[in-house]
Residue, then its C-alpha position, 0 to 999 in steps of 0.5 A: m648349914e653347918q652346926s656351930s659349937g657355940m663355944s667362946f674363943g676363951r674356951k676353945f683356947l682352954y681345951s687346946l691346952a691339952n695339946m701343949s701337955a701332950a707335946v711337953s710330955g711326949q717330946a720330953v720323953g722322946a728327946w731326953l730319955l736316952y740321955f737320962y737313962v744311958d748317960t746320966v743313971k747308966l742303964p746299959v745301952t743294950l738294956y735301954g734298947l730292949g726296953m724301947v722295943l718292949y715299949s714301942v710294942w705296947n705303945a702301938l697296941n694300947d692306942p686302939l684298945a684305949g680308944h675301944i674302951s673309951d667308945r664303950t664307956r657310959t657314965r652320967w659325966g660322958r665317955r671322955i671327960p671322966y678319963i681326963a679328969i681322973l687320970s691326969l694327975p696320975l699321968a703327971v705323977s708317973f711323968a715325974l717318976v720317969w725322971t726319979p728312979p730310986a738311988g742306987l739302982g743299976g743293971w736289971a733292977l734299973f731296967a725293971y724300974f725303967i720299963g715298969i714306969l715307962f709302961i705306966f706313964d704310956t698307958l695313962f698318957t694314952f688314955v688321957i690325950l686320946n680322950s681329949t683328942a676324941l672330944f675334938p670332932e664332937m665339940y666342933p662339927s663345922l669346918r670353920e671351927r675345926a680349922q680354928v681349933s686345930a690351929l690353936r691346938q698346934i699353936v700350943a703344941i709348938v709351945g709345948l715342944v719348945m718348952a720340952m726341948a729348951l727347959p731341961p738343959v737349963l733346969y737339970t744343970s742347976l736343979g737335977w733331973p728329979l726336980t726338972g721332971t717334977i716342974l714339967a709335970v706340974v706344967i702337964g697336969l696344969g694344962l690338962y685340968l685347965s683343958l677341962l674348963g673348955s671341954r664338954e660332951r654332947p649328950e646326942a654323941r653318946g647314943g647308939e649301941a657301942l660295937a664290939l671289938g671285932p666289928a669295930l675293927r672290921n668297920t674301921f678298916a672297911n671304911r674307904s675314907f679312913v683307909t685312904f686318910v690313914f695311908g696319906s697320914l702315915f706317909a706324911q708323918f713318916t717325914f715327920v720322923v725322918l727330917p728331925a732324925s736326919m737334921p743333926l747329921f745334916v748340921k754336923y756333917v754337911l754344914r759342918v757347924p756345931d751341934s748347938q746351932m740345931t736350936l736355931v734350925f728348929l726355931s726356924v722351922f717351928g717359928s715359921a709353922f707357928i706363924m703360918l698356922f694362922a694362914w692355913q686356917k683361912v685356906t682351909t675354910a676357903i678351899g676345903a680340908r682335902q684340897a688344902m692337905r694336898l696343897s700343903l703336901v706340895l708346898f712341904a716337898l718344895g720346901l725341901i728342895p734347897f737341902m740338896f745343895i745348901t752348904s751354910l747355916t744361913a741358907m739352912l735357916v731360910t730353908g727351915a722357914l720355907v719347910g715350916v710353911g707346908l709343915a703347918g698345914l700338915m700339922m693342922l689338917i690331919d685332925v680336921l680330915i679324921s674328924d670328917v671320917i668319924d662324921e661319915d662313920q656315925l651315919k653308917t654305924g649309928t654310933r660315934r667312934e672317935g676313940m677307935y678311929f684315933g686309936v687305930h690311927g695312932f697304931v698305924i702311924r707307929l708303923g712310920i716310926a719303925l719304917q724310919g729306923v729301917v729306911m735311915s739305916a739302909v740309906l746310911e749303909w748305902g752311903g758308908y756313914i761312919p760316926d764322928v769322922v769327916q764323911s765321904p762324898q757318898a755319905v754326904l749324899a746319903i744324908r742329903m738324900l734323907m732330907t730330900i728324896v726319901p721325904w719326897v717318895a713319902l709325900a708323893l705316896s701321901f699325895i696319891a692317898i689323899t687324892l683317892y680320899p673320897l670324903h669331899g665336895r658333894r659327898l662331904a656336904r651330904v654328910k654334914e647336912e645329915i650330921a646336922r639333922l641328927a644333932a637337931g633330933t630330926g634325922t635317923s642314922a643310916g645303917 
């Protein structure tokens, strides 16, 4: 029988609020950084591009590094919670400072501020959010609770995404960017500190000798369950960046409706996903995480079919709602699957390594962001896309391909990887039984 965390629904909800803070901060930077630094404070676009290249490299490298440091941390308060408690305030302050460059800066001086504050923000973001996420498998050992809490985390993340997209245009026009950044920083900090009220570390999870960096990386990449999972996640999350990046082009050049209608399109997708998260929680508990993941990949792919032929905003909104059905499952199940991988790894290594696994996973999916840029550029180049003109039939076809064929290929590769994922059925049941014995103090870890 699987363990129960014994946590009330209220504490589960409080823990989940950290994901809202992660969504607000991550999405605000992703959506508004270019507009603010290039259009508002006039950082030359070439320097902005250079800064983002440097930032992307650091953003990828610091995930496994932070995860390894966290796994090796030993304090009387635990491994994860001290990072969240100590660094959440600096994280919120650094987020506010992203939107508050000193007056009069320009050129290389503004670039130095831009890259410096971005590195500080991202380092703090990684340490806080990675450690909060690393608590998830430890706190919730059963599939039922993991499905429930993962759904809660994604529900509040959707709220955070909407806040990050909708609030800045309302706030900065009347209050300015510094105050806008400060208001969002308060929301971020409040969510993180409230999440501590729902967080706890299990004393038995701190046991075992932490691995050095070399053996930790070797064990991680030698784990077949993790390798198949991470490739499935990489290709699924590749679609998460291709579709939002392609959707404005689809709305503008295929549907030929005003850019302002993008808000309705995103609301149709995330509104549907918000509702369907409750259904996916029950589906996952009933058929298991691997089968639910494969089902969500199929439904997500099917939901994209209308993008090959739709020509109206109404059809786009209906299609967006269909896409949200499969998207909700993918959003929820990634953390559930990696949690099972971490459980199995504990039996092999004798120590829990959530930090390393979430960190390496974060590093690998950054490749999806880089791959997105290469693939989109190649497809648009093939189509003869030219900005701000009526597109040729081949360019329109290229945009439709970015919404259908490109994600279909990625989703098919993800489906194959998840099909090869070995941690299900009797094998997973044995892992759960052994983990339960370890937690009860009646078992030993397998080397």
